[in-house]
C-alpha positions as a printed NumPy array, in Angstrom:
array([[  7.452,  35.632,   0.58 ],
       [  3.633,  35.502,   0.747],
       [  2.418,  32.979,  -1.85 ],
       [ -0.855,  32.489,  -0.009],
       [ -1.754,  36.165,  -0.486],
       [ -1.406,  36.176,  -4.269],
       [ -5.13 ,  36.921,  -4.718],
       [ -4.749,  40.225,  -2.82 ],
       [ -3.123,  43.549,  -3.511],
       [ -0.404,  44.116,  -0.905],
       [ -0.105,  47.788,  -0.042],
       [  2.697,  47.482,   2.509],
       [  4.791,  45.242,   4.756],
       [  6.024,  46.273,   8.199],
       [  8.612,  44.319,  10.19 ],
       [  8.365,  44.992,  13.93 ],
       [ 11.002,  42.414,  14.906],
       [  8.731,  39.681,  16.227],
       [  5.679,  40.238,  14.009],
       [  5.447,  40.939,  10.285],
       [  2.333,  43.   ,   9.444],
       [  0.992,  42.889,   5.911],
       [ -1.497,  45.505,   4.716],
       [ -3.629,  44.19 ,   1.861],
       [ -6.976,  44.658,   0.135],
       [ -9.333,  42.616,  -1.977],
       [ -9.621,  43.201,  -5.731],
       [-12.502,  40.82 ,  -6.471],
       [-15.085,  42.313,  -8.802],
       [-18.038,  40.157,  -7.72 ],
       [-18.873,  38.25 ,  -4.537],
       [-21.646,  35.699,  -3.972],
       [-24.17 ,  36.033,  -1.186],
       [-23.684,  33.161,   1.316],
       [-27.455,  32.821,   1.818],
       [-28.907,  32.817,  -1.724],
       [-25.794,  32.699,  -3.931],
       [-26.627,  35.907,  -5.857],
       [-23.506,  37.742,  -7.022],
       [-23.167,  41.43 ,  -6.209],
       [-20.718,  44.302,  -6.65 ],
       [-22.694,  47.027,  -4.848],
       [-20.601,  48.204,  -1.888],
       [-22.365,  49.012,   1.35 ],
       [-19.273,  49.607,   3.545],
       [-15.61 ,  48.697,   4.082],
       [-14.201,  46.638,   6.969],
       [-10.709,  45.874,   8.247],
       [-10.01 ,  42.264,   9.258],
       [ -6.946,  41.126,  11.188],
       [ -5.916,  37.59 ,  10.2  ],
       [ -3.009,  35.486,  11.455],
       [ -1.089,  33.732,   8.678],
       [  1.722,  31.213,   8.457],
       [  4.964,  32.521,  10.003],
       [  7.948,  33.69 ,   7.982],
       [ 11.471,  32.877,   9.252],
       [ 10.06 ,  32.056,  12.68 ],
       [  8.187,  35.371,  13.004],
       [  4.407,  35.658,  13.204],
       [  2.545,  37.177,  10.277],
       [ -0.561,  39.344,  10.683],
       [ -2.593,  40.378,   7.661],
       [ -4.574,  43.628,   7.925],
       [ -7.101,  42.884,   5.196],
       [ -9.514,  45.523,   3.875],
       [-12.702,  43.839,   2.606],
       [-16.09 ,  45.047,   1.364],
       [-19.576,  44.654,   2.803],
       [-21.867,  44.212,  -0.178],
       [-25.598,  44.562,  -0.709],
       [-27.383,  41.403,  -1.887],
       [-29.144,  42.029,  -5.207],
       [-31.982,  39.549,  -4.569],
       [-35.161,  41.117,  -3.206],
       [-36.269,  37.785,  -1.716],
       [-33.035,  37.162,   0.225],
       [-33.504,  37.742,   3.971],
       [-29.822,  38.712,   4.301],
       [-29.597,  42.248,   2.974],
       [-25.84 ,  42.716,   3.294],
       [-22.89 ,  40.356,   3.565],
       [-19.124,  40.519,   3.914],
       [-17.083,  39.152,   1.039],
       [-14.815,  36.145,   1.633],
       [-11.553,  35.551,  -0.227],
       [-11.501,  32.005,  -1.701],
       [ -8.888,  29.676,  -0.155],
       [ -7.945,  32.404,   2.322],
       [-10.714,  33.588,   4.641],
       [-13.73 ,  32.124,   6.409],
       [-16.617,  33.788,   8.166],
       [-15.715,  35.02 ,  11.684],
       [-12.271,  33.398,  11.428],
       [ -9.182,  35.123,  12.827],
       [ -6.752,  32.92 ,  10.929],
       [ -6.209,  32.203,   7.266],
       [ -7.43 ,  28.859,   6.   ],
       [ -3.899,  27.575,   5.385],
       [ -2.848,  28.416,   8.95 ],
       [ -5.949,  26.66 ,  10.292],
       [ -5.13 ,  23.645,   8.132],
       [ -1.568,  23.534,   9.483],
       [ -2.815,  23.727,  13.081],
       [ -5.293,  20.94 ,  12.368],
       [ -2.648,  18.63 ,  10.899],
       [ -0.376,  19.172,  13.904],
       [ -3.337,  18.512,  16.213],
       [ -4.073,  15.209,  14.467],
       [ -0.516,  14.022,  15.055],
       [  0.315,  15.493,  18.471],
       [ -3.001,  16.623,  20.016],
       [ -2.905,  19.208,  22.839],
       [  0.191,  20.149,  24.824],
       [  2.729,  18.563,  22.503],
       [  1.177,  20.217,  19.45 ],
       [  1.041,  23.641,  21.128],
       [  4.696,  23.327,  22.162],
       [  5.775,  22.453,  18.614],
       [  3.759,  25.278,  17.033],
       [  5.181,  27.826,  19.479],
       [  8.691,  26.901,  18.332],
       [  7.574,  27.488,  14.743],
       [  6.208,  30.938,  15.53 ],
       [  2.515,  30.022,  15.854],
       [  1.158,  30.896,  19.283],
       [ -1.931,  28.817,  20.095],
       [ -3.114,  27.18 ,  23.288],
       [ -3.758,  23.472,  23.688],
       [ -7.488,  24.164,  23.999],
       [ -7.508,  26.042,  20.693],
       [ -5.596,  23.183,  19.14 ],
       [ -8.196,  20.655,  20.275],
       [-11.1  ,  22.861,  19.157],
       [ -9.514,  23.134,  15.718],
       [ -9.097,  19.366,  15.622],
       [-12.714,  18.693,  16.544],
       [-13.908,  21.178,  13.883],
       [-12.098,  19.382,  11.053],
       [-14.528,  17.593,   8.721],
       [-14.259,  13.843,   8.404],
       [-13.514,  12.444,   4.935],
       [-16.767,  11.619,   3.118],
       [-15.423,   8.419,   1.584],
       [-17.99 ,   5.685,   0.817],
       [-18.031,   2.4  ,   2.691],
       [-16.113,  -0.233,   0.67 ],
       [-17.545,  -3.708,  -0.047],
       [-14.856,  -5.397,   2.098],
       [-14.538,  -4.488,   5.797],
       [-12.478,  -5.597,   8.775],
       [-13.695,  -5.207,  12.364],
       [-11.939,  -5.617,  15.69 ],
       [-12.19 ,  -4.317,  19.235],
       [ -9.797,  -1.758,  20.766],
       [ -9.35 ,  -1.304,  24.503],
       [-10.227,   2.123,  25.885],
       [ -9.495,   0.808,  29.366],
       [ -8.272,  -2.749,  29.238],
       [-10.626,  -5.16 ,  30.938],
       [-13.335,  -2.521,  31.378],
       [-14.179,  -0.479,  28.268],
       [-13.751,  -1.313,  24.593],
       [-14.649,   0.269,  21.275],
       [-15.033,  -1.215,  17.787],
       [-12.898,  -0.091,  14.861],
       [-13.874,  -0.681,  11.239],
       [-11.306,  -0.342,   8.447],
       [-10.836,  -1.223,   4.787],
       [ -8.468,  -4.242,   4.761],
       [ -7.416,  -3.483,   1.177],
       [ -6.428,   0.197,   1.493],
       [ -6.043,   0.188,   5.331],
       [ -8.295,   3.276,   5.503],
       [-10.208,   3.862,   8.759],
       [-13.943,   3.788,   8.14 ],
       [-15.624,   4.169,  11.55 ],
       [-15.054,   3.884,  15.288],
       [-18.013,   2.733,  17.412],
       [-18.233,   3.524,  21.148],
       [-18.538,  -0.099,  22.342],
       [-18.205,  -3.677,  21.128],
       [-21.799,  -4.808,  21.574],
       [-23.415,  -6.773,  18.786],
       [-26.41 ,  -4.42 ,  18.578],
       [-24.204,  -1.364,  17.939],
       [-22.265,  -2.948,  15.089],
       [-25.41 ,  -4.549,  13.618],
       [-27.188,  -1.174,  13.499],
       [-24.193,   0.441,  11.794],
       [-23.986,  -2.321,   9.181],
       [-27.735,  -2.25 ,   8.576],
       [-27.546,   1.415,   7.524],
       [-24.833,   0.673,   4.94 ],
       [-26.004,  -1.836,   2.331],
       [-23.673,  -3.285,  -0.255],
       [-21.139,  -4.854,   2.125],
       [-19.929,  -8.15 ,   0.648],
       [-17.128,  -9.41 ,   2.949],
       [-16.4  ,  -8.78 ,   6.64 ],
       [-13.191,  -9.993,   8.295],
       [-13.261, -10.655,  12.043],
       [-11.672, -12.711,  14.794],
       [-13.435, -15.522,  16.633],
       [-15.726, -13.174,  18.582],
       [-19.256, -14.528,  18.847],
       [-20.624, -11.004,  19.351],
       [-19.197,  -9.787,  16.048],
       [-20.403, -12.929,  14.27 ],
       [-23.929, -12.266,  15.541],
       [-23.723,  -8.566,  14.619],
       [-22.633,  -9.309,  11.049],
       [-25.352, -11.945,  10.654],
       [-27.975,  -9.41 ,  11.773],
       [-26.659,  -6.252,  10.089],
       [-25.281,  -7.696,   6.839],
       [-26.779, -11.173,   6.389],
       [-25.656, -11.384,   2.745],
       [-22.005, -10.641,   3.583],
       [-19.411, -13.412,   3.737],
       [-17.785, -13.663,   7.171],
       [-14.041, -14.354,   7.108],
       [-12.346, -15.76 ,  10.196],
       [ -8.845, -14.349,  10.65 ],
       [ -6.048, -16.831,   9.885],
       [ -3.748, -15.584,  12.651],
       [ -6.436, -16.203,  15.272],
       [ -7.002, -19.707,  13.878],
       [ -3.283, -20.451,  14.142],
       [ -3.17 , -18.929,  17.615],
       [ -6.073, -21.108,  18.752],
       [ -4.304, -24.165,  17.382],
       [ -1.178, -23.164,  19.325],
       [ -3.162, -23.017,  22.576],
       [ -4.46 , -26.558,  21.94 ],
       [ -0.936, -27.767,  21.129],
       [  0.357, -26.364,  24.417],
       [ -2.287, -28.294,  26.374],
       [ -1.287, -31.538,  24.648],
       [  2.433, -30.921,  25.22 ],
       [  1.843, -30.325,  28.94 ],
       [ -0.449, -33.361,  29.193],
       [  2.267, -35.64 ,  27.747],
       [  5.185, -34.062,  29.588],
       [  5.95 , -37.366,  31.343],
       [  6.987, -38.812,  27.97 ],
       [  9.278, -36.17 ,  26.539],
       [ 10.725, -34.992,  29.89 ],
       [ 12.473, -38.325,  30.515],
       [ 16.265, -38.516,  30.363],
       [ 17.767, -39.067,  26.888],
       [ 19.172, -42.489,  27.874],
       [ 15.743, -43.588,  29.102],
       [ 14.25 , -42.67 ,  25.722],
       [ 16.859, -44.726,  23.904],
       [ 18.774, -41.705,  22.586],
       [ 22.507, -41.148,  22.756],
       [ 23.553, -39.552,  26.026],
       [ 25.076, -36.134,  25.491],
       [ 26.507, -33.53 ,  27.775],
       [ 24.072, -30.715,  28.438],
       [ 25.246, -27.13 ,  28.752],
       [ 25.544, -25.855,  32.305],
       [ 22.391, -24.487,  33.922],
       [ 22.043, -22.146,  36.822],
       [ 21.729, -23.824,  40.205],
       [ 18.285, -24.181,  41.725],
       [ 18.228, -22.031,  44.856],
       [ 16.359, -22.59 ,  48.102],
       [ 14.299, -19.485,  47.404],
       [ 12.943, -20.993,  44.191],
       [ 12.132, -24.273,  45.945],
       [ 10.352, -22.437,  48.773],
       [  8.283, -20.352,  46.366],
       [  7.351, -23.418,  44.312],
       [  6.273, -25.225,  47.486],
       [  4.228, -22.222,  48.668],
       [  2.289, -21.991,  45.41 ],
       [  1.525, -25.703,  45.227],
       [  0.519, -25.782,  48.899],
       [ -2.133, -23.128,  48.254],
       [ -3.262, -24.855,  45.076],
       [ -3.618, -28.096,  47.018],
       [ -5.996, -26.301,  49.394],
       [ -8.229, -25.33 ,  46.471],
       [ -7.085, -21.707,  46.269],
       [ -7.297, -20.151,  42.793],
       [ -4.365, -18.621,  40.937],
       [ -5.539, -15.044,  41.418],
       [ -6.086, -15.562,  45.146],
       [ -2.625, -17.159,  45.381],
       [ -1.122, -14.054,  43.816],
       [ -2.953, -11.84 ,  46.311],
       [ -1.943, -13.869,  49.355],
       [  1.698, -14.171,  48.315],
       [  1.979, -10.628,  46.969],
       [  3.341, -11.78 ,  43.602],
       [  2.383, -11.084,  40.017],
       [ -0.207, -13.421,  38.518],
       [  2.165, -14.526,  35.74 ],
       [  4.771, -15.493,  38.355],
       [  2.236, -17.679,  40.149],
       [  1.239, -19.287,  36.839],
       [  4.865, -20.11 ,  36.044],
       [  5.309, -21.916,  39.373],
       [  1.928, -23.637,  39.023],
       [  2.78 , -25.046,  35.601],
       [  5.924, -26.75 ,  36.943],
       [  5.139, -30.103,  38.579],
       [  8.528, -30.108,  40.324],
       [ 10.911, -27.336,  41.252],
       [ 13.584, -28.814,  38.975],
       [ 11.422, -28.051,  35.94 ],
       [ 12.007, -24.355,  36.595],
       [ 15.707, -24.697,  35.77 ],
       [ 16.393, -23.631,  32.212],
       [ 19.654, -23.468,  30.283],
       [ 20.816, -19.894,  29.613],
       [ 20.029, -18.434,  26.211],
       [ 22.882, -16.622,  24.512],
       [ 23.084, -14.42 ,  21.466],
       [ 25.126, -15.063,  18.334],
       [ 28.874, -14.336,  18.591],
       [ 31.848, -14.495,  16.222],
       [ 32.51 , -18.069,  17.403],
       [ 29.026, -19.289,  16.462],
       [ 29.81 , -20.123,  12.767],
       [ 32.568, -22.496,  13.929],
       [ 30.533, -24.295,  16.596],
       [ 30.137, -27.521,  14.6  ],
       [ 33.916, -27.773,  14.112],
       [ 34.502, -27.203,  17.821],
       [ 31.947, -29.873,  18.73 ],
       [ 33.554, -32.439,  16.455],
       [ 37.01 , -31.736,  17.879],
       [ 35.843, -31.847,  21.513],
       [ 33.906, -35.06 ,  20.898],
       [ 36.936, -36.814,  19.364],
       [ 39.458, -35.386,  21.845],
       [ 37.995, -33.75 ,  24.986],
       [ 41.503, -32.762,  26.182],
       [ 42.453, -30.748,  23.1  ],
       [ 44.078, -27.411,  24.142],
       [ 42.193, -24.184,  23.58 ],
       [ 45.205, -22.727,  21.763],
       [ 45.024, -25.486,  19.172],
       [ 41.297, -24.942,  18.692],
       [ 41.958, -21.226,  18.279],
       [ 44.555, -21.882,  15.607],
       [ 42.246, -24.256,  13.741],
       [ 39.241, -21.921,  13.584],
       [ 41.469, -18.982,  12.64 ],
       [ 42.557, -20.942,   9.616],
       [ 38.837, -21.266,   8.818],
       [ 38.423, -17.475,   9.021],
       [ 37.66 , -16.754,  12.706],
       [ 38.342, -13.004,  13.278],
       [ 37.72 , -12.861,  17.05 ],
       [ 39.957, -12.974,  20.109],
       [ 41.129, -15.859,  22.265],
       [ 39.19 , -14.538,  25.279],
       [ 35.94 , -14.736,  23.324],
       [ 36.644, -18.378,  22.443],
       [ 37.537, -19.266,  26.055],
       [ 34.325, -17.667,  27.339],
       [ 32.307, -19.469,  24.645],
       [ 33.766, -22.836,  25.675],
       [ 33.437, -22.196,  29.418],
       [ 29.749, -21.425,  28.99 ],
       [ 29.285, -24.876,  27.448],
       [ 27.991, -23.471,  24.172],
       [ 30.167, -25.799,  22.11 ],
       [ 28.541, -28.826,  23.725],
       [ 25.425, -30.493,  22.395],
       [ 22.357, -28.519,  23.495],
       [ 20.201, -31.349,  24.771],
       [ 18.711, -29.821,  27.905],
       [ 14.995, -30.522,  28.326],
       [ 13.115, -27.523,  26.858],
       [ 10.269, -25.691,  28.537],
       [  6.764, -26.649,  27.342],
       [  6.306, -23.356,  25.538],
       [  9.697, -23.786,  23.908],
       [  8.653, -27.175,  22.598],
       [  5.359, -25.686,  21.376],
       [  7.328, -23.033,  19.497],
       [  9.424, -25.742,  17.814],
       [  6.286, -27.661,  16.811],
       [  4.567, -24.538,  15.443],
       [  7.632, -23.443,  13.432],
       [  8.329, -24.543,   9.869],
       [ 10.986, -27.316,  10.098],
       [ 13.231, -25.607,   7.551],
       [ 13.3  , -22.477,   9.747],
       [ 14.634, -24.347,  12.819],
       [ 18.386, -24.593,  13.452],
       [ 19.844, -28.037,  12.931],
       [ 20.364, -28.783,  16.625],
       [ 16.788, -27.75 ,  17.508],
       [ 15.339, -29.818,  14.673],
       [ 17.34 , -32.899,  15.743],
       [ 16.328, -32.364,  19.365],
       [ 12.672, -32.03 ,  18.355],
       [ 12.818, -35.27 ,  16.359],
       [ 14.302, -37.049,  19.387],
       [ 11.529, -35.747,  21.662],
       [  8.811, -36.716,  19.18 ],
       [ 10.198, -40.23 ,  18.905],
       [  9.558, -40.712,  22.618],
       [  5.808, -39.973,  22.389],
       [  3.507, -41.248,  19.605],
       [  0.867, -38.693,  20.61 ],
       [  3.254, -35.82 ,  19.904],
       [  4.205, -37.43 ,  16.592],
       [  0.562, -37.487,  15.539],
       [  0.132, -33.943,  16.848],
       [  2.985, -32.618,  14.709],
       [  1.521, -34.267,  11.611],
       [ -1.825, -32.567,  12.219],
       [ -0.183, -29.19 ,  12.866],
       [  1.864, -29.342,   9.665],
       [ -1.164, -30.433,   7.653],
       [ -3.131, -27.466,   8.983],
       [ -0.218, -25.157,   8.181],
       [ -0.305, -26.469,   4.614],
       [ -4.024, -25.678,   4.366],
       [ -3.437, -22.191,   5.723],
       [ -0.48 , -21.318,   3.505],
       [ -1.892, -22.787,   0.283],
       [ -5.428, -21.444,   1.01 ],
       [ -7.055, -24.869,   0.682],
       [-10.127, -24.132,   2.76 ],
       [-12.163, -26.79 ,   1.   ],
       [ -9.995, -29.506,   2.622],
       [-10.445, -28.347,   6.21 ],
       [-13.324, -30.805,   6.771],
       [-11.061, -33.718,   5.866],
       [ -8.431, -32.404,   8.272],
       [-10.982, -32.138,  11.088],
       [-12.163, -35.719,  10.505],
       [ -8.572, -36.968,  10.731],
       [ -8.027, -35.053,  13.989],
       [-11.193, -36.488,  15.54 ],
       [ -9.993, -40.007,  14.759],
       [ -6.805, -39.47 ,  16.825],
       [ -6.422, -39.614,  20.608],
       [ -5.85 , -35.874,  21.212],
       [ -8.713, -34.458,  23.35 ],
       [ -7.392, -30.864,  23.399],
       [ -7.263, -30.85 ,  19.601],
       [-10.807, -32.248,  19.513],
       [-11.972, -29.177,  21.442],
       [-10.259, -26.942,  18.889],
       [-12.039, -28.782,  16.067],
       [-15.395, -28.392,  17.81 ],
       [-14.803, -24.644,  17.863],
       [-14.034, -24.691,  14.148],
       [-17.26 , -26.571,  13.373],
       [-19.318, -23.914,  15.159],
       [-17.894, -21.282,  12.808],
       [-17.168, -23.48 ,   9.809],
       [-18.317, -21.169,   6.932],
       [-16.142, -18.325,   8.264],
       [-13.215, -20.721,   8.788],
       [-13.448, -22.014,   5.219],
       [-13.636, -18.441,   3.906],
       [-10.638, -17.463,   6.039],
       [ -8.594, -20.321,   4.615],
       [ -9.699, -19.505,   1.059],
       [-10.041, -15.73 ,   0.564],
       [ -7.017, -13.389,   0.62 ],
       [ -8.486, -11.062,   3.282],
       [ -7.431, -11.091,   6.927],
       [ -7.433,  -8.987,  10.096],
       [ -3.732,  -8.192,   9.774],
       [ -4.25 ,  -4.548,   8.669],
       [ -6.62 ,  -3.793,  11.542],
       [ -4.165,  -5.237,  14.064],
       [ -1.604,  -2.745,  12.757],
       [ -4.149,   0.061,  13.062],
       [ -4.864,  -1.106,  16.622],
       [ -1.174,  -0.68 ,  17.457],
       [ -1.237,   2.889,  16.126],
       [ -4.34 ,   3.637,  18.197],
       [ -2.419,   2.612,  21.314],
       [  0.14 ,   5.303,  20.496],
       [ -2.627,   7.914,  20.188],
       [ -4.052,   6.84 ,  23.554],
       [ -0.695,   7.117,  25.292],
       [ -0.126,  10.581,  23.831],
       [ -3.309,  11.762,  25.544],
       [ -2.427,  10.085,  28.878],
       [ -5.914,   8.578,  29.136],
       [ -7.503,  11.975,  29.863],
       [ -9.247,  12.528,  26.537],
       [-12.733,  11.301,  25.778],
       [-13.977,   8.963,  23.099],
       [-14.991,  11.779,  20.734],
       [-11.459,  13.198,  20.53 ],
       [ -9.886,   9.759,  20.132],
       [-12.355,   8.889,  17.367],
       [-11.556,  12.144,  15.549],
       [ -7.811,  11.47 ,  15.631],
       [ -8.24 ,   7.853,  14.508],
       [-10.405,   8.734,  11.504],
       [ -8.217,  11.671,  10.419],
       [ -4.815,  10.083,  10.972]])
């Protein structure tokens, strides 16, 4: 029942109903002086210590431990007497066993104050939230050495106001350090005190680039691949919006076959009025944020209306999930194209022969929603950007055909897609040495937004080449950032940086 007390002699056990009291004594022959390390067996006095231990069957355990006060045998030691400590069980001035303190600390790392105290009380360990936090702050940090490869990123303490810097090992995902801000001088000083760093992964932050150059000038800086792809996506969106007059034209005007688009929701007067209100303020030179304040709307809502040149561009076809009818959509389209008056009952019989297990009502609703018709409605700009940035083999057939039709209407978009797919090939195959050739090809095309992206790459070219060549990235630290957000929300924003840092490094 008491494996943690195996180094003691248990004289008796008393069960009071809610508390189990264990009477025990030490049987160690020698004990070392904590000041000079001299071993002694000369007894000066006996003391009785009362220690809380791990509960048994939901009941608290108290250990009444009889220990010796010994006389130090060294004449030069300033500490004449000392109380013996039981290895792996007791600590000086502690009122809990070491294993109970360790359990409280582990719960505190995961749940912190109130939640941890509530859980421990259900397990038979009565501690307050303040005691829990004090135990957490007293836990020693792991003394692991700094690895040669690091990854750095900022974490919001209060978004838009305060940030801290987290440093992890991108290979083992181990947290190394948490710095109180994201200034270049702070990170540079930390790196300067830790020589031997060979590679540092980062995003496109100029402050971190400067800090690494100052603190670890011999280290190779690696620009994160996800941030490079994200920056390319932002440039693609600008080009798509700039050439919207080409791909937004009607299919017949582009020379494509006219198809029936699925039904869209009607454009209401409220939407038209809100679109007109936003563009009226923008025409007066009012900024987006001021528009949101005057109209009392969210900033993202104002941006959505501002991006649409006309109110009709706000109409989007509904997006449905996959149903049991979906695998038979191509058959339904062929039948409706050849004979638009074919009865629903006949269609139901045909797809049931093909294996359709659903009901007739599901098929009727599927057809009434227009989902069996060719989906040729004009996509939103961001939807088109998503199609361009997606691997062609991962797109459904109807989206891939629609994308090809839209690209055929605009030679600029055709050139853009070629550049995007070439860059994706460099990124996937890790051909960083060919990025200069890709940038030269982009600069020879008529795509100003992509030229700006290339200029940004040239400013950070060594890190970009390393990012497209080496296997390291900032992916692990982004995952750690997500876990830090959970720790912050558990503490409701009331804890300080020291407590958050302790939980991050110990979790």
